[in-house]
N, C-alpha and C positions, 0 to 999 in steps of 0.2 A: 504494499500500499504506500503510494507516494504522498508526501505532504503537499498540501495546497498553500501557495504563497499569496498573500494579498498584493494588490497593485503597489502599495507603498513599500512592502518588503522586496518585491521584484525590482522596483526602481532603485532602492537602496543597494541591492546586490549589484545591479548594472552600474551604478555610480561608483561603487567601490572597485569593481573590476576595471572600469575605464580609468580611474585614477591610478591604479597599480600598473596598468599597461602604459599610461603616459609616463609615469615615473621610470619605468624600465626603459622605454624608448629614449627618454632624456638622458638617463645614465649611460646607455650605450652610445649616444651621440657624444657625450662628454669624453668617454673613454676613446672612442674613435678619433675625436678631435685632438686629444692629448697625443695619441700615436702619430697622427698626421704632422702635428707641430714638431714633435720630438725627432721625426725622421726628415724634416726639412721639405716636406711635400705640400705645404699649405697652398701655394699658388696653383699647382696642378689640380688639386682637389677642388678649390674654389672655382676654377674654370670649368671643371667637370660638372659640378653641382649647377652652376649657372647655365650650362648647355643642355641640361635635361628638361624634358617636358612631359606632359600628360594630355590625354584627350577626354572629351565627354564630361561626365560628371566629376572626374577627378582633377580638372584643371585648377579650380580654386584651392582644393586641398593640397595639391602639389605645390602651388605657389607658397602656401603657408609652410609646408615642409621645407622648401628651399630656403625661405627667409629664416625659419627657426634654426636650421642646421648651420647656415652661414653666421647667424648671430652667436650660436654656441661656439663655432669654430673660431670666431674672432674674440671670444671672451676667455678662451683657455690660455693659460700661461704655464709654462713648465718651470718649476722651481728646481734649480740645480742642486744636486746633493754634493756634499763634501766628501771626497774620497781620500782616504789616508794612504 
């Protein structure tokens, strides 16, 4: 027997899942950006991101993703570690 969820419970579960997925995507973008910056490939990756596109219903979402990734890429700074 499966439990029936109210609309409010269902929306709360969906909201929690969306937040967790967004946080994971943002963390992956930050890690990716740190790798790109540390390997000296920022310009090539920025050019690649700017050259990508989408069609149909994804156009606006793709533009948002491009802007978000470029913003994260530009905000990442690598802090050098002291090696003895």
